N, C-alpha and C positions, 0 to 999 in steps of 0.2 A: 793179347788179353790184358796186359799191364796198361797199355795205352787206353783201352776201353775203361778200365777201372779209374784211371786218373781223370779221364774226361767226364765220367759220371760223377765223381767226387766234386769236380769243379762246378758242374751244373747244380749239384745239390747245395754247394757252398753259396753260389750266387743266389739260388732260390731262397735260402735261409736269410741271406743278407737283405734281399729285396723285401722279404716278409717282415724282417725286423725294422727295416726302414719305413715300411707302410704302417706298422704298429706304432712306431715312434711318431710318425707324421700324424697318425690318427689321435694319439695321445696329446700331441701339441695342439692339434686342431680342436680337440675336445676341451682342453684346458683354456684355449683362447675363447672358444664359443661360450664356455661356462662363465669365464670372467666377463665377457661382453654382455651376456644375458643377465648376469648378476648386476653389472653396472646399469644396464637398461632398466631392470626391475627396480633397483635402488633409485635411479633417476625418476622413474614413474611415481614411486612412492613419495619421493621428495617433492615432485611436482604438486601432488595432492596436498602435502603438508604445508608447503610454502604458499599455496593458494589461500590457505586459511590466514596466513600472515598478510597476504594482499587484501583480503576482505577486511581484516582488522585495520589495515592502513586506510582503507576507504571510509570506514566508520569514523575515523578521526579527522577526515578531511572536512574543511569548512567551505571550500570552493569546489564548484563542478569542474571536471576536466573536459574541455571541448574536444580534445584529441587523446588518443591512447598514449600513455606515458610509461616509461620504464622506471622501476624502483631500483636505483643503483646499489643501494646498500645490501640488497638481497641477492645480487648477481653472483654466480659461481662459474667456474669453468664449464663451458658447454651448456650452461643453464641460464635461463632468462625469465623474468617476470614483468608483465605489463598490466596496467590497471586503467580502467575507464569508469568515470562517475558522471551520470547524466540524470536529468529530471525524467521521471516516468509518471505522468499525471500528478497526483498530489504527493506521491512518494518519490524516491530516487531509485535508480537502477545501477547496480554495481557489477562490473565485468572484470574478472581477473583471468589472464592467460599466462600459463607457465609452460616453458618449453625446455626439454632436455634433448639435445641433438635434434632429431626430427620428430620426436614425440611431443604432442601438445596436450594440455589439459585446460579446459575452460570451465570456470565456475561463475554463475550469474545469480543475482539475488535482488529482491525488492527490499529497500532500506527505508526505515522511518525513525521517528523519535522514540527513545526508550521510555516505557512506562512500567514502573514496578508497582504492582497492585497495592501492597501494604505500605508503600512509602511515598508514592506520587499522589497528587490531589485527586480525591474521588469527586470533589466539587470545588470549582473555582468560580465564585460569583464576584464580578467586578464591583469595585467601590463606587457606588452611585449615591451614597448617603441615604439609602433606603434599606431597612432591615428585610431579611428573608422571612416570609410567613408560611408556615406549614399547616395544612388543613386536611381533615379526613384521615384516610389510612396511609398517608404519605410516610415513607421511611427513607432516611438518609444515613448510610453507614460508611464510615471511612474518614479520611482526613478532609475537612471542609474549610476552605478559605472563604471568609465572609466579610461583608462591610463592617465598619466600626459599630454600627447599630446592632449587629448580631442576628439572632433568630428569635421569632415569636411564634406563638400559636394563634390561629385565627378562626373565623367563621365564614362559611359560604353556604348559602341556601339552607341555613339552619343546622349545618354540620360543623362540628368543632374538630379539634385534633385528637385522635384516639391513641396516639403512641404514649409510651412511658418516658421517653426522652425526646428532646427536640432534635438532637444530632447524636447518633450512635457512633461516637468516635471523637477524635481530636479536632478542636476548632482553632484556626489560625486567622490572622488578619490579611485580607486581600489588598490589592493595589488598585489605583485609579485606571489602570490599563490591563487588559488581558496579556498573557505571554504572547509575543508576536511570532507569526510564521517567518521563516527565513525569507530574505529578499529574493533569492533565487526561486523560491516557491511561487511568490506572487508574480514575478516576471514571467515565469514559465506558464502559469495559468492565463495571464494576459495574452501571451503569445499564442497559446492554444486557441483561445476564443476569437482573437482578432486577425491573426496573420497565418496560422498554420494551413498549409495546403500540400497536396502531393505534387512535387515538382518534377520528378522523373517518371517516365512511362514504365520503367522497369520496376518501380516501387509501387505501382498501382495494382490492386487486386480487384477482380471482377466478382462481385457478390452473387452473380447468377451463374458462375462457372461450375459450382459443385455444391453438394449438400454439406460437405465438410471442408473447412478452410483452416489451415494451421501454418504458423510461421514461427520458427524457433527464435528464442532470444539471443542465440549465438549468431544469428543472421541480421542483416540490416532491417530496420523497421519498414513495414509495408502498410498500405492503407487504402481507404476509399474516401473520395470527397465529392460532395454534390451541393449545388445551390438549392435543390429541392428537398422536400421531406423524404425521409428514409424509413421504411418499415422492415424490421428484421423478424423473420418467421421461418419455421421449418428448416433451420440451419444450425450447424455446430461451427462456431468460429472461436478459435483459441490462439493464444500466443502473442507475439510481438506485432500487434496490429492496431492501428488507429482508424476509426471511422468518424467522419465529420460531415455534418449538414449545416448549412447556413440558415435553415428553417426549423426543423424539428426531427427528432428520432423517436420512433415508437417500437418498443420491444414486446412481441407477443410471447405467450408462455410456451409456444412450440420452438422458440429459439433457445439454444444453449450456448451461452457466452462465457468464456473463461479467460481471465487475465488481460483482456483487451481494454482499450480506452474509447469511450464514446464522447463526442463533443457536439453540442448544438445549443441554441438559445433555449429550447424546450425539449425535455426528455421525459417520456411517459413509459412506465413499465406496467404491463398488464397484470391483473390478479393472478396469483399462484405461480408466478415466474420463479425459476431457480437459476442460480449462476454465480459468477464471481467476476466482476468487472468494475471499472471506474466510470462514473458519469459526471461530466463537467458541463455546466449550463450557465447561462447569463440571465434567464428569466424565470424558469420554474423547473422543478423536478417533482414528478408524482410517482410514488412507489405504491402499487396497488395493494389489495388485501391478500394476506396469507402468502406473501412472497418469502423466499428462503435464500439468503445470500451467504456464501462462505467467505472466510477470512483470507486475505485482506481486501475487501471490497471498499468502494468509496463513492459517496455522493457529495458533490461540491457545487454550490451556487455562488458565483462570484459576481457581485454587483459593483460595477465601476461607476460610482455616483459622485466622484470627487469634484467634477466640474459641471455636474448637472443640477438642474433646479428641481427639487422634489416638492410634492404637494402632500403635506402631512394630513390633510383632511380626507384624502382618498381612502376609501374603505379597502381593506385587504381581502382579496379573493384568491382562489387557486390559480388565477390567470397571471399573477404578477409577484415576483420576488419572494417565492416561498418554496421550501422543501416540505413535502407532505409524505409521511410514511403511514401507509394504510393499516387498518385494524388487523391484528393477528400476524403481522409480518415479523420475521426475524432477520436482522441485518447484522452481520459480523464484519466490523471494520470501522470506517470513519464517516460521520455525517457532519459536513462543514458548510457554514454560511459565512462569507466574508464580504463586507462592504468597505470601500476605500474611504468613505466619510460616514462616521457614525451619526445617526439622526435620532432625535428624541421624539418618538411617536408611539402609538399603541398597536401598530401592525405586528403580526406574528411572522417571523422569518422561517422558523422550523417548527413543525407540528408533528409530534409523535402520538399517533392515535391510540385509543384504548386497546390494551392487550398486545400492542406492538412491543418489540424488544430489540434494543441495540446492545450488542456485545462488542465493546471497543471504546471509541472516543466520539464525543459530540463536542464540536467547537462552533460557537455562534457569537459574533460580535454585534448581535442584534437581540431580538426577543425570541425566547424559546418557550414552547408549551409542551409539557410532558404529561400525557395521560396514561402512558404505559410504564416501561421499565428500562433503565439504562444500567447495564452491568459493565463497569469500567470507570470512565472518567468523563466529567462534564465541565466545559469551560463556557461561560456565557456572560453577556453584559447584564441581561435581566431575564427573569421569568415572567410569563403571563399566564393567567387562567381565564379563559372565556367561559363563564358559567352564569346561569340564571339571567341571561340577557345583559350581563355586565362584564367589564374587563377589570381583573384584579392584577395589579402590577406587583411583581416580585412575590407572587403566591404560587405554591405548588399544591395541587389538589389530587389526592388519590394516586400518587405516583411513587416510584421507587428508584433511588440511585444508590447503588451498592458496589462493593469491590471484592465480593467473596466468590462469585461464580465465574471468574475469568482466570486465565493463566497467571501464574506468579509474575511472569515477564511477557509483555506484548508491546505493540508499537502503534504510533499514530502519525499525524502529519508532522512535517519537519518544523520544529520550533527553534527560535534563536536560543543559544546557550544551553541547549539540551543535548545530552549524549544520544547516540543513534544505535539501532539494533537491526538485525536481519528479521524481516517479517515473513519472507518466503523464499525458498530456493527455486530457481527457475530452470527451464529446460532448453 
């Protein structure tokens, strides 16, 4: 009996020891797991936090990064941050990748020049030694940069100026040149129009493959290229995609396009189309009636006439060198006309039709005609008003340029010496 009691006591003692060992091992494992998960969670939070620092770093960069680069001063043990800044149409695309051990966080954004509604120019009219003339129900509100001759009231077809002030805001003196876009911007646009093609088969998308086509901005850019005209209809296309035609692109209202870039000599958008994309052309852009575009969209007509011979007597029609925004359309973003050699003529390079509205930025180093309303910022060489069978230079007739119904801070095309801001976070 005594031996049995001793044997049972020994078994019980061993059982208790094993149980205590398991409990201690469990506690150690729990503590280790808790510390590990705490570090992982902290690392993930820091990934997100330092990605904001990476975006801020990109906003301060003056040059594009052709390759992904590390930011050494932000590196910590087991943690890394990489940045990439490239041109994305008329804007820039910033990508920040942060990594803690095996966990990654990627943040992407569209970047443009910073515009502060109540501090940036609402109107910048280039110094051409011709005064601005306002007629009819025209209203200009905000900071206006004008030629030395200032602003006058005038008459068109028996109509005088009906406002109580010529400019509802501060007047400053403009310069003989408009603020210039960054060289990277002009080089990129020239490349898009002349040289861009889909080089690898893996980067090619088939427009007929599905009704919905999407490509994340965290992935490599994909696209479609054709020598022939392209018609986009009955499709949803969104994301990191470029579509180029060497002839023309036509967008039907049944197409829903988001965040993509379209490139062609001629781009036509059907009436009542909605979407959010960039259109880059070399001959003309026609935006139909009652279209509705969300921010930050862009229309850019780039005329490389530096080495070409132009005929100033040629009448201006919708078939050449013009952006036309149809009646009743609402466009949120940037409408831009750039010519490499400024010409002195009476042709109109941007026409904003009656009841059209631009919420954002209009930039034109040619002639601009406004019949509707611009809420935001206008940079132009000259205004024109085609009325009563005559052309009135530097006249604005029955139009509005104001800075009250836009966000306090928004963005436009990349200009030299201007700070930058995030226009939109991408996916």
